C-alpha positions as CSV (number, residue, x, y, z in Angstrom):
1,M,199.1,-49.0,178.5
2,R,198.3,-48.1,182.3
3,M,198.5,-51.4,184.1
4,G,195.7,-51.7,187.2
5,P,196.7,-51.7,190.9
6,T,198.2,-54.5,191.9
7,I,198.9,-56.5,195.2
8,A,202.3,-54.4,196.1
9,D,199.7,-51.4,195.5
10,V,197.0,-52.7,198.2
11,A,199.9,-53.6,200.7
12,R,201.5,-49.8,200.1
13,V,198.4,-48.1,200.7
14,A,197.5,-50.5,204.1
15,G,200.8,-50.3,205.7
16,V,201.3,-54.3,205.6
17,S,203.6,-56.3,203.6
18,R,202.2,-57.9,199.8
19,S,201.9,-61.7,202.0
20,T,199.9,-60.2,204.2
21,V,197.7,-59.0,201.6
22,S,197.9,-62.5,200.2
23,Y,196.7,-63.7,203.4
24,A,193.7,-62.0,203.2
25,L,192.7,-62.7,200.0
26,S,193.1,-66.3,200.6
27,G,192.7,-66.8,204.5
28,K,195.8,-68.9,204.5
29,R,196.6,-67.5,207.7
30,S,194.6,-65.8,210.4
31,I,195.6,-61.9,210.6
32,S,193.8,-59.4,212.8
33,G,190.3,-57.4,212.1
34,E,191.5,-54.1,211.9
35,T,194.8,-55.4,209.5
36,R,191.8,-57.0,207.3
37,Q,189.7,-54.2,207.3
38,R,192.5,-51.6,206.5
39,I,193.6,-54.2,203.3
40,F,190.2,-54.4,202.0
41,D,189.6,-50.6,202.4
42,A,192.8,-50.1,200.3
43,I,191.6,-52.5,197.8
44,R,188.2,-51.1,197.4
45,D,189.4,-47.2,197.4
46,L,192.0,-48.7,194.6
47,G,190.0,-50.9,192.5
48,F,192.1,-53.7,193.2
49,T,190.2,-57.0,191.7
50,A,192.1,-60.3,192.0
51,N,192.1,-63.0,189.7
52,A,189.1,-65.1,191.0
53,G,190.0,-67.6,188.5
54,A,193.6,-68.4,189.9
55,R,192.8,-67.4,193.5
56,A,190.1,-70.4,193.0
57,L,192.7,-72.9,192.2
58,A,195.3,-71.6,194.3
59,T,193.2,-71.4,197.3
60,R,189.8,-73.5,197.0
61,R,188.1,-70.4,197.8
62,T,186.0,-68.4,195.6
63,M,185.3,-65.4,197.5
64,V,181.7,-65.7,196.8
65,L,178.7,-65.8,199.5
66,G,175.2,-67.3,198.0
67,L,172.6,-65.4,199.3
68,L,169.2,-67.4,198.8
69,M,165.9,-65.8,199.5
70,Q,162.3,-65.6,198.0
71,F,160.2,-62.4,197.2
72,E,156.9,-63.9,198.1
73,P,153.9,-62.3,196.7
74,D,152.6,-61.5,200.1
75,E,155.9,-60.0,202.0
76,F,157.1,-56.6,201.5
77,A,159.5,-56.2,199.3
78,P,161.1,-52.6,200.5
79,A,161.3,-54.5,203.8
80,M,163.2,-57.5,202.4
81,L,165.4,-55.1,200.8
82,Q,167.0,-54.2,204.0
83,Y,168.0,-57.5,204.9
84,V,169.5,-58.2,201.6
85,M,172.1,-54.6,201.8
86,A,172.9,-55.2,205.2
87,V,173.9,-59.0,203.8
88,T,175.7,-57.6,200.5
89,E,177.6,-54.4,202.2
90,T,178.9,-56.6,205.0
91,A,180.3,-59.1,202.4
92,R,181.6,-56.6,200.2
93,R,183.5,-54.8,203.5
94,K,184.6,-58.5,203.9
95,G,186.3,-59.3,200.7
96,Y,183.4,-60.9,199.4
97,D,181.2,-60.9,196.0
98,I,177.4,-62.1,196.9
99,L,175.3,-64.5,194.1
100,L,172.1,-63.9,194.8
101,V,169.8,-67.0,193.9
102,T,165.8,-65.8,194.1
103,D,164.8,-69.7,192.4
104,H,161.7,-70.7,193.8
105,D,163.4,-74.4,193.9
106,G,165.0,-73.5,196.8
107,P,166.5,-77.0,197.5
108,A,167.8,-77.8,193.8
109,A,169.4,-74.0,193.7
110,L,171.4,-74.6,196.9
111,R,172.4,-78.0,196.1
112,R,173.2,-76.3,192.3
113,I,175.8,-73.4,194.0
114,T,176.9,-75.8,196.6
115,D,177.7,-78.7,194.3
116,S,179.4,-76.8,191.8
117,G,181.9,-75.2,194.2
118,M,180.1,-71.9,193.4
119,V,180.3,-70.4,196.7
120,D,182.1,-70.9,199.9
121,G,179.2,-70.5,202.3
122,V,175.8,-69.6,202.1
123,V,173.4,-67.1,203.9
124,L,169.7,-68.2,204.1
125,L,166.9,-65.2,204.3
126,D,162.9,-65.4,204.8
127,V,163.4,-68.7,207.0
128,L,160.5,-71.5,207.5
129,H,160.2,-73.5,210.3
130,D,160.6,-76.8,208.3
131,D,162.6,-75.0,205.5
132,P,163.5,-77.6,202.9
133,R,166.4,-76.1,202.2
134,L,168.3,-77.0,205.8
135,P,168.5,-81.1,204.8
136,V,170.6,-79.9,201.8
137,L,172.6,-77.1,203.1
138,R,173.8,-79.9,205.8
139,E,174.4,-82.6,203.1
140,A,176.5,-79.8,201.3
141,H,179.6,-79.4,204.2
142,R,179.8,-75.6,203.7
143,P,179.5,-72.8,206.5
144,A,175.6,-71.2,206.8
145,A,173.9,-68.6,208.7
146,T,170.4,-67.8,208.3
147,V,168.5,-64.7,209.3
148,G,165.4,-66.7,210.9
149,L,165.0,-68.9,213.4
150,P,163.9,-72.6,212.1
151,A,162.8,-75.1,214.3
152,D,166.0,-77.0,213.6
153,T,169.3,-74.7,214.0
154,E,171.8,-77.8,214.1
155,G,174.9,-76.7,212.5
156,L,173.7,-73.3,211.7
157,D,174.5,-69.8,213.2
158,V,170.8,-68.1,213.3
159,Y,170.1,-64.5,214.1
160,D,166.9,-63.4,214.3
161,L,164.6,-60.7,216.3
162,D,163.3,-62.5,219.5
163,F,159.3,-61.7,218.3
164,G,158.3,-63.0,221.4
165,A,159.8,-61.1,223.7
166,A,158.9,-58.0,221.1
167,A,155.4,-58.6,221.3
168,R,155.4,-58.6,225.2
169,Q,157.2,-55.4,225.2
170,I,154.7,-53.8,223.3
171,V,151.5,-55.2,225.2
172,D,153.3,-54.4,228.5
173,H,153.6,-50.8,227.2
174,L,150.5,-50.3,226.2
175,R,148.7,-52.1,229.3
176,D,151.0,-49.5,231.4
177,L,149.3,-47.0,229.9
178,G,146.0,-48.5,230.6
179,H,144.9,-49.7,227.7
180,P,141.8,-52.5,228.1
181,E,141.4,-54.0,224.4
182,I,144.0,-53.7,221.8
183,V,143.5,-54.8,218.5
184,L,146.5,-57.0,216.3
185,I,147.2,-56.8,212.8
186,T,149.6,-59.6,212.0
187,P,151.6,-60.6,208.8
188,P,148.7,-62.0,205.7
189,R,147.1,-65.4,206.4
190,P,149.7,-67.1,203.9
191,V,152.9,-66.9,205.8
192,F,151.2,-68.5,208.5
193,S,150.3,-71.1,206.4
194,R,153.6,-72.0,204.8
195,G,156.1,-71.6,208.2
196,G,156.6,-68.3,208.8
197,A,157.3,-68.7,212.0
198,Y,158.1,-64.6,213.4
199,S,154.4,-64.3,212.6
200,W,153.2,-66.9,214.9
201,R,155.4,-66.0,217.6
202,F,154.9,-62.5,217.5
203,R,151.2,-63.5,218.0
204,D,151.0,-65.9,220.3
205,A,153.6,-64.0,222.5
206,A,151.1,-60.9,222.3
207,V,147.9,-63.1,222.8
208,E,149.4,-65.0,225.7
209,Q,150.9,-61.3,227.3
210,A,147.4,-59.3,226.7
211,A,145.5,-62.5,228.5
212,R,148.3,-62.7,231.7
213,R,147.9,-58.1,232.1
214,G,144.2,-58.5,231.9
215,V,144.1,-56.8,228.2
216,R,141.6,-58.1,225.7
217,L,143.6,-58.4,222.6
218,T,142.1,-60.0,219.2
219,A,144.4,-60.7,216.3
220,H,143.0,-60.4,212.4
221,Y,145.1,-61.3,209.6
222,G,146.7,-58.6,207.7
223,E,146.7,-57.9,203.4
224,A,149.7,-58.0,201.4
225,D,147.8,-56.1,198.3
226,P,147.5,-52.3,199.1
227,S,144.5,-52.5,197.1
228,R,142.8,-54.3,200.1
229,I,144.4,-52.9,202.9
230,P,142.2,-49.9,203.5
231,A,138.9,-52.1,203.8
232,T,140.8,-54.2,205.8
233,V,141.7,-52.1,208.4
234,G,138.7,-50.1,208.5
235,A,136.7,-53.4,209.0
236,V,138.8,-54.1,211.8
237,L,138.2,-51.1,213.7
238,D,134.8,-51.0,212.6
239,A,134.3,-54.5,214.6
240,H,136.0,-53.3,217.7
241,P,134.8,-49.7,218.4
242,Q,136.3,-49.9,222.2
243,A,139.4,-50.3,221.0
244,T,141.8,-48.1,222.4
245,A,145.6,-49.4,220.6
246,L,146.1,-50.6,217.4
247,I,149.5,-53.2,217.2
248,V,150.2,-53.6,213.3
249,H,153.1,-56.3,212.8
250,N,152.5,-56.1,209.2
251,D,154.9,-53.9,206.8
252,A,152.3,-53.1,203.9
253,T,149.7,-51.8,206.4
254,A,152.0,-50.1,208.2
255,A,153.4,-48.2,204.9
256,M,149.7,-47.1,204.5
257,L,148.5,-46.7,207.7
258,P,148.7,-42.3,207.9
259,A,147.0,-42.7,204.5
260,V,144.6,-45.0,205.4
261,L,143.5,-43.6,209.1
262,G,144.1,-39.9,207.7
263,A,141.4,-40.6,205.0
264,R,138.9,-42.5,208.3
265,G,139.4,-39.0,210.2
266,V,141.1,-41.1,212.7
267,A,143.8,-39.1,215.1
268,V,147.0,-40.7,216.5
269,P,146.8,-41.1,219.5
270,G,144.1,-38.7,220.4
271,D,141.3,-41.2,218.9
272,L,143.7,-44.2,218.7
273,S,146.7,-45.2,220.1
274,V,149.5,-47.2,217.3
275,I,152.2,-48.9,217.8
276,S,154.1,-51.7,215.1
277,L,157.4,-53.2,214.4
278,Y,160.0,-52.2,212.0
279,S,163.1,-50.6,211.4
280,A,164.2,-46.6,211.8
281,D,165.3,-46.4,208.0
282,F,161.6,-48.6,207.5
283,A,160.1,-45.5,209.4
284,R,162.1,-42.7,207.4
285,T,161.1,-44.2,203.9
286,F,158.0,-44.4,204.6
287,S,157.6,-40.7,207.2
288,L,155.9,-43.2,209.7
289,P,155.2,-41.2,212.7
290,Y,154.6,-44.2,215.1
291,T,155.9,-45.7,218.3
292,F,157.9,-49.0,217.5
293,V,160.1,-51.8,218.3
294,E,163.2,-52.0,216.0
295,S,162.9,-55.2,214.0
296,A,166.8,-54.6,213.1
297,P,167.5,-56.1,209.6
298,G,170.5,-54.5,209.7
299,L,172.3,-56.2,212.9
300,L,171.0,-59.3,212.0
301,G,171.9,-59.1,208.3
302,R,175.4,-58.1,209.3
303,S,175.7,-60.3,212.5
304,A,174.7,-63.8,209.5
305,V,178.1,-62.7,207.6
306,E,180.2,-61.9,210.1
307,A,179.4,-65.3,211.4
308,L,179.8,-66.8,208.1
309,V,183.6,-65.1,207.5
310,H,184.4,-66.2,210.5
311,R,183.7,-69.5,209.8
312,L,185.7,-69.5,206.2
313,D,188.3,-68.0,208.1
314,H,188.7,-70.6,210.7
315,P,187.9,-73.7,209.5
316,G,187.5,-76.4,211.7
317,G,187.4,-73.9,214.7
318,P,186.1,-74.8,218.4
319,D,183.5,-72.5,218.1
320,R,180.1,-74.4,218.5
321,P,177.2,-72.5,215.8
322,V,174.9,-70.2,217.9
323,T,171.2,-68.9,218.2
324,R,171.2,-65.2,218.8
325,L,168.1,-63.8,218.9
326,V,167.8,-59.9,219.6
327,A,166.5,-58.4,222.3
328,P,163.6,-56.0,220.9
329,H,164.2,-52.2,221.5
330,L,161.4,-50.0,221.6
331,I,161.2,-46.4,220.2
332,D,158.6,-43.7,221.6
333,R,157.3,-41.9,218.7
334,G,154.8,-40.6,220.7
335,S,151.7,-42.3,219.1
336,T,150.8,-44.0,222.2
337,R,149.1,-42.6,225.5
C-alpha cells in the first residue's frame, strides 16, 4: 500500500529539518517568513495533511480560522466574494483552513465557534458601525481582524478602504475637469439603516467636498434588485437634466450601467461622465469601461489574515492592534472629461 507524504518528505522538499516543519505546523517557535513559505509550498505540492486532531491536542491549535459574514439581500454577492477569496487564499498559503460561518445570528455563531475551540482566530467581514458581534469577540479573548471599520476598534486589527478619501478624490477629479453638477448613486437604503458605515462615510465626504469645491452634488439611494435598477437610474438622470457627471457607489448598479445607459442612448463620456468605486477584478468580470477608484478587496482580505496569523504566531507579543485605512487609487479609463 502506498503511504501518503510524511513530515520527512516535506522537510526534504523544503530543504529544512523535520523539527522546523513541526515548528511551522505547531507555531511553537518563530521561523522566518521565507522558510515558512517554503514549507507550506512543499505541503501544498506534496498534498501533505497533518493529523488535525493530534496536532490540536499537542499544540492547542486547530489551524482553522473562522470567517464570519452574511450574504445580505441588498449586498451584491459577486463583490462580497472577492473578499472571501482573498481571505481563504491567504489562509491556505499560511497553512490554515477556513470555517465559513454565515449564520444570521452572528453573536451566537461567534460564541459557538470560539467557546468550542473550533477556531484559533476570527476574521469578520461586513462589519457594522455598532457591530453586535464585537462584544462577544472581545469576551472570547481570541485574536481577530476585521475587514470594515466599526465605531469601536478596541482590541482589533482593522482594515478598510478610506472611503472618505476616495469620495474626496472622485469629487476633486470631476471638479478639476469642470463639472458643475454631479449625481451620486449610493448603496441601497437598508445598508445605511443597519449600520454599513462605508455607505455614509463615502456619501457624506462626497457631499462635503462638493460643497467646498463649489459643486452641486445630489445623492440618491441605489437599488439591489436588478429589475429596479434601470427605472431608478432613469429617474435619477431625469430629475437632474443639467448634471454632467454620475458617481456610482453601488456594485449592482455599476454592473448593469453599460446596458442601462446604452438603452437610454447616453454616450459616455460625450453625454455624461461616469466614475465609480470597485476593484479591477470586478471591472474585468463585468467588462466595465469606467474610471474607478480601486476598492482593494484583495489587499484588505490578505492584510486581515496576515495580521491574524502574526498574532497567533506571537501570542502575547508587544504589537498593539492597528487600524489601517487604505489610501484610494484612481484608475482613469477615459470615461470622464
